[in-house]
C-alpha positions in Angstrom: -8.2 5.5 15.3 -11.8 4.7 14.4 -14.5 7.2 13.7 -17.7 5.0 13.8 -18.7 1.7 15.2 -17.3 -1.1 13.0 -19.9 -3.8 12.1 -18.8 -7.5 12.5 -18.6 -8.1 8.8 -16.3 -5.1 8.4 -14.0 -6.5 11.1 -13.9 -9.8 9.2 -13.1 -8.1 6.0 -10.4 -5.9 7.7 -8.8 -9.1 9.0 -9.0 -10.6 5.5 -7.5 -7.5 3.8 -4.7 -7.4 6.4 -3.9 -11.0 5.7 -3.9 -10.5 2.0 -1.8 -7.4 1.9 0.4 -8.7 4.7 1.3 -11.7 2.7 2.0 -9.6 -0.4 5.5 -9.0 1.0 6.0 -12.8 1.3 4.7 -13.3 -2.2 7.1 -10.7 -3.5 10.0 -12.5 -1.9 8.8 -15.8 -3.4 8.5 -14.4 -6.9 11.9 -12.8 -6.7 13.6 -16.2 -6.3 12.9 -16.8 -10.0 12.1 -13.4 -11.7 13.3 -9.8 -11.7 11.5 -7.1 -9.8 10.0 -5.5 -12.9 8.7 -8.9 -14.1 7.1 -9.5 -10.7 5.4 -6.2 -10.6 4.2 -6.4 -14.3 2.7 -9.9 -13.6 0.9 -8.5 -10.6 -0.7 -5.4 -12.3 -1.5 -7.3 -15.5 -3.2 -10.2 -13.8 -5.1 -7.8 -11.4 -6.3 -5.6 -14.3 -7.5 -8.6 -16.3 -9.4 -10.1 -13.4 -11.0 -6.7 -12.4 -12.1 -6.0 -16.0 -13.8 -9.5 -16.1 -15.6 -8.5 -12.8 -16.6 -5.2 -14.4 -18.0 -7.0 -17.5 -19.8 -9.6 -15.4 -21.4 -6.9 -13.2 -22.0 -4.7 -16.3 -20.7 -1.7 -14.5 -20.8 1.6 -16.5 -17.6 2.8 -18.1 -16.4 6.4 -18.1 -17.4 8.4 -21.1 -15.0 11.3 -20.5 -11.8 10.6 -22.5 -9.8 12.6 -19.9 -10.1 9.5 -17.6 -7.6 7.8 -19.9 -4.9 10.2 -18.9 -6.0 10.1 -15.3 -5.7 6.3 -15.3 -2.2 6.6 -16.6 -1.3 9.0 -13.8 -2.9 6.9 -11.2 -1.3 3.8 -12.7 2.1 5.4 -12.2 1.5 6.9 -8.7 -0.5 4.0 -7.2 1.0 1.0 -8.9 4.0 1.2 -11.2 6.3 3.4 -9.1 5.5 2.2 -5.5 5.2 -1.5 -6.4 8.5 -1.3 -8.3 10.3 0.5 -5.4 8.9 -2.0 -2.8 9.8 -5.1 -4.8 13.2 -3.8 -5.6 13.8 -3.0 -2.0 12.7 -6.5 -0.9 15.7 -7.9 -2.8 17.9 -6.4 0.0 15.7 -6.3 3.2 13.3 -8.7 5.0 9.6 -8.8 4.3 8.6 -7.6 7.8 10.8 -4.6 7.7 9.5 -3.6 4.3 5.9 -3.9 5.7 6.8 -1.7 8.7 8.4 1.0 6.6 5.4 0.9 4.1 3.1 1.7 7.0 4.4 5.2 6.8 2.1 5.6 3.8 -0.6 6.9 6.2 1.8 9.6 7.5 2.6 10.9 4.1 -1.1 10.8 3.2 -1.8 13.2 6.1 0.9 15.6 5.0 0.0 15.6 1.3 -3.7 16.0 2.1 -3.0 18.9 4.4 -1.0 20.7 1.7 -3.6 20.1 -1.0 -7.0 20.2 0.7 -8.2 23.1 2.9 -10.7 20.8 4.7 -7.9 18.5 6.0 -5.7 20.8 8.1 -2.6 19.6 9.9 -3.9 20.1 13.5 -1.7 19.9 16.5 -2.8 16.4 17.2 -2.1 15.2 13.7 1.2 17.0 13.6 2.2 15.3 16.8 1.2 11.9 15.4 3.1 12.4 12.2 6.2 13.5 14.2 5.9 10.4 16.4 5.3 8.2 13.4 8.4 9.4 11.6 10.4 8.9 14.8 9.3 5.3 14.6 10.4 5.1 11.0 13.9 6.4 11.9 14.1 3.9 14.7 13.1 1.1 12.5 15.6 1.7 9.7 18.4 2.3 12.2 21.1 4.9 12.4 23.2 3.2 9.7 20.8 4.1 7.0 21.1 7.8 8.0 24.8 7.9 8.1 26.0 5.7 5.3 24.9 4.4 1.9 24.6 0.6 1.3 22.2 -1.5 -0.7 20.3 -2.2 2.5 19.9 1.5 3.3 18.9 2.2 -0.3 16.3 -0.5 -0.1 14.8 1.0 3.0 14.7 4.5 1.5 13.1 2.9 -1.6 10.2 1.6 0.6 9.8 5.0 2.1 9.8 6.6 -1.4 7.0 4.2 -2.3 5.0 5.4 0.8 5.5 9.0 -0.3 4.2 8.1 -3.8 1.1 6.5 -2.3 0.5 9.8 -0.4 0.4 11.7 -3.7 -1.8 9.0 -5.3 -4.4 9.3 -2.6 -4.6 13.1 -3.0 -4.7 12.9 -6.8 -7.5 10.2 -6.7 -9.6 12.3 -4.5 -9.5 15.2 -7.1 -9.4 13.3 -10.4 -10.9 9.8 -10.0 -14.5 10.6 -9.0 -17.9 9.5 -10.3 -16.9 6.0 -11.2 -17.7 2.6 -9.8 -14.7 1.7 -7.5 -14.1 -1.5 -9.4 -13.8 0.5 -12.7 -11.4 3.0 -11.1 -9.2 0.1 -9.8 -9.2 -1.7 -13.1 -8.4 1.5 -14.9 -5.4 2.4 -12.8 -4.0 -1.1 -12.8 -4.3 -1.0 -16.7 -2.4 2.4 -16.5 0.3 0.6 -14.5 0.6 -2.1 -17.1 1.2 0.6 -19.8 4.1 1.9 -17.8 5.6 -1.4 -16.6 5.4 -3.7 -19.6 7.9 -1.7 -21.7 10.2 -1.2 -18.8 10.1 -5.0 -18.1 10.9 -5.8 -21.8 13.7 -3.3 -22.0 15.5 -4.2 -18.8 14.6 -7.8 -18.1 13.4 -9.2 -21.4 10.4 -11.4 -22.3 9.4 -13.6 -19.3 10.4 -17.2 -19.6 7.3 -18.6 -17.8 9.5 -21.6 -16.9 9.2 -20.9 -13.1 9.3 -23.1 -10.1 6.0 -23.7 -8.2 7.2 -21.3 -5.4 7.6 -18.5 -8.0 4.2 -19.2 -9.7 2.5 -19.2 -6.3 3.9 -15.8 -5.5 3.0 -14.3 -8.9 -0.6 -15.8 -8.8 -1.3 -14.6 -5.3 0.0 -11.1 -6.1 -2.4 -10.8 -9.1 -5.4 -12.7 -7.8 -5.3 -11.9 -4.1 -3.2 -8.8 -3.5 -4.6 -6.9 -6.4 -8.0 -8.0 -7.7 -9.5 -9.5 -4.5 -7.9 -6.9 -2.3 -9.4 -4.0 -4.2 -12.9 -5.6 -4.0 -12.6 -6.1 -0.2 -11.1 -2.6 0.2 -14.1 -0.8 -1.3 -16.5 -3.1 0.5 -15.0 -2.1 3.8 -15.0 1.6 2.8 -18.8 1.3 2.1 -19.5 -0.6 5.4 -17.2 1.3 7.9 -15.8 4.5 6.3 -12.3 5.7 5.5 -11.3 6.3 9.2 -12.0 2.7 10.2 -10.4 1.4 7.0 -7.2 3.0 8.0 -6.9 0.4 10.8 -5.6 -2.0 8.2 -2.4 0.0 8.1 -1.6 -1.3 11.7 -2.6 -4.8 11.0 -0.5 -5.5 7.8 3.1 -5.4 9.4 2.4 -8.0 12.1 1.1 -10.3 9.4 4.1 -9.7 7.2 6.5 -10.2 10.2 4.9 -13.5 11.2 4.7 -14.8 7.6 8.3 -13.9 6.9 9.4 -15.7 10.1 7.4 -18.8 9.4 8.3 -19.3 5.8 11.8 -17.7 5.4 12.9 -17.7 9.0 13.3 -13.9 9.0 14.2 -12.4 12.4 13.8 -8.6 12.8 16.1 -6.8 15.3 14.7 -5.0 18.3 15.1 -1.6 16.7 12.8 -2.6 13.9 10.1 -3.9 16.3 10.5 -0.9 18.6 10.3 1.3 15.6 7.0 -0.3 14.5 5.5 0.2 18.1 6.4 3.9 18.0 5.1 4.2 14.4 1.8 2.5 15.4 1.4 5.0 18.2 2.0 7.9 15.8 -0.6 6.5 13.4 -3.1 6.0 16.2 -2.6 9.6 17.3 -2.8 11.0 13.8 -6.1 9.3 13.1 -7.8 9.5 16.5 -10.3 12.2 17.4 -10.3 13.9 20.8 -13.4 14.0 22.9 -15.3 17.3 22.5 -14.7 19.9 25.1 -16.2 23.4 25.9 -19.8 22.7 25.0 -19.0 20.1 22.2 -16.3 22.0 20.3 -13.5 19.9 18.9 -10.5 21.2 20.7 -7.5 20.5 18.5 
């Protein structure tokens, strides 16, 4: 799945990012014990945006002068934050954290499909197509046949997570075309702010003004979602990207679900069924095949 040698620092940062994003599912569940899903997500993006703008100010990073970036941040805020975060957190009201993390790993599969449809330089080769097909077979195995044949809150929650993954795929393609020429921290702060603009009115309309009278467990979840899973995670993400490249960064997709599964088991005694674990194994194999590069043949040509 890697494209270049990963330096030791990048491995350490990959592990840290997997730990942070893997525990985001646990934090969602903790927050949901005392708040609604829209309130949870709004706290996350608002806190993350404030912290990142403070970082931008401290570093004196240049801000975009083109006013069109305001619209682009709104679009990215919807595609990369407001919609997928809301779908994931809503879904976690009805399924375990580990299963949500497994299904969310399909983000990489949708990313490949959307990129192939949009960018001529990212074709859907035979190897990638085989990996995507295998990955989606793992998704079907993970959600189980009942989600395909009947409609329940559990099946709706699983499809909501998959919908979030599809939205992430579109977000990645849009960012590659529209969010360029900016410091990564500025881009992240901008799209989180765009997410706040979408989410805050929805929260006030459907769930009202937050009470702020939460138990320690709820506050711990909300603070970690904002501080760790949003602000700190973005800083680590872009550092890994600079150190090891996008191909190596995609390894985090495989590392997040095991963290979420273990965290859910330790804290909330979640126990995933064999079909979910088997589905993740098949999905992981598909992700590896999708992102791996074959050895050159025929005088060095890439035979795909």
